[in-house]
C-alpha positions in Angstrom: 26.1 30.8 -37.3 28.3 28.5 -39.5 32.0 29.7 -40.2 33.8 28.9 -43.3 36.6 26.3 -42.9 40.0 28.1 -43.1 43.4 26.5 -44.1 44.0 25.7 -40.7 40.9 23.9 -40.2 41.7 22.0 -43.4 45.2 21.2 -42.2 43.9 19.9 -38.9 41.3 17.8 -40.6 44.0 16.2 -42.8 46.2 15.6 -39.9 43.4 13.9 -37.9 42.7 11.8 -40.9 46.1 10.8 -41.6 46.6 9.8 -37.8 43.4 7.8 -37.9 44.5 6.0 -41.2 47.9 5.2 -39.7 46.3 3.8 -36.4 43.9 1.7 -38.4 46.8 0.4 -40.7 49.0 -0.5 -37.7 46.1 -2.3 -36.0 45.3 -4.2 -39.1 48.7 -5.2 -39.5 49.0 -6.5 -36.0 45.8 -8.2 -36.4 46.8 -10.0 -39.6 50.1 -11.1 -37.9 48.1 -12.6 -34.9 45.7 -14.5 -37.3 48.7 -15.9 -39.2 50.5 -16.9 -36.0 47.1 -18.7 -35.0 46.7 -20.3 -38.3 50.6 -21.5 -38.1 49.7 -22.9 -34.6 46.6 -24.7 -35.5 48.6 -26.1 -38.7 51.5 -27.5 -36.5 48.9 -29.0 -34.0 46.9 -30.7 -36.9 50.2 -32.0 -38.5 51.3 -33.5 -35.0 47.9 -35.0 -34.4 47.9 -36.5 -38.0 51.4 -37.9 -37.5 50.3 -39.4 -34.1 47.3 -41.1 -35.9 49.5 -42.5 -38.5 51.8 -44.1 -36.1 48.9 -45.7 -34.3 47.5 -46.9 -37.5 50.9 -48.6 -38.3 50.8 -50.3 -34.9 47.0 -51.5 -35.3 46.6 -55.1 -34.7 43.4 -55.5 -36.4 41.2 -53.8 -39.0 38.6 -53.1 -36.3 41.3 -51.4 -34.1 42.3 -49.3 -37.5 38.8 -48.2 -38.0 38.4 -47.2 -34.3 41.6 -45.0 -34.6 40.7 -43.5 -37.8 37.0 -42.8 -36.5 38.3 -41.1 -33.3 40.9 -39.1 -35.3 38.2 -37.9 -37.8 35.7 -36.9 -34.8 38.6 -35.2 -32.9 39.9 -33.4 -36.1 36.3 -32.2 -37.1 35.7 -30.9 -33.6 39.1 -29.2 -33.6 38.4 -27.7 -37.0 35.0 -26.3 -35.8 36.5 -24.7 -32.8 39.3 -23.3 -34.7 36.9 -21.8 -37.3 34.9 -20.2 -34.5 38.1 -18.7 -33.0 39.1 -17.4 -36.5 35.7 -15.7 -37.0 36.0 -14.0 -33.4 39.6 -12.8 -34.3 38.4 -11.4 -37.6 35.5 -9.6 -36.0 37.9 -8.2 -33.4 40.5 -7.0 -36.0 37.8 -5.4 -37.9 36.3 -3.5 -34.9 39.6 -2.4 -33.8 40.6 -1.1 -37.1 37.4 1.0 -37.5 37.7 2.5 -33.9 40.2 5.4 -35.1 38.2 6.0 -38.3 34.9 6.2 -36.2 36.6 8.4 -33.7 38.0 10.7 -36.4 34.5 10.8 -38.1 32.9 11.7 -34.6 35.2 14.5 -34.3 34.5 15.8 -37.9 30.8 15.7 -37.0 31.3 17.6 -33.6 32.8 20.6 -35.5 
């Protein structure tokens, strides 16, 4: 036999939804902070690497040496970029999953009633 929801049921449902939304928002904010920190760290490393290569290029004694330095840098920068892209993808997926957990839990609680 189904019962008609009363005011207390509605109030409890609203409270659960607000708690789930707050938890999701907090998780989202923390995740975005983590991504920003990771991005800043990558930018610092890339800048340091680029500066190091520039100094090496200034000290190159031949065109061949300069080309070798530049080629090694391009390869290293590309590999680093691909690795960082993969890391960002994993972080975004984790944040999205973590954000959905409270909402999914609240929905499951609603379905159980």
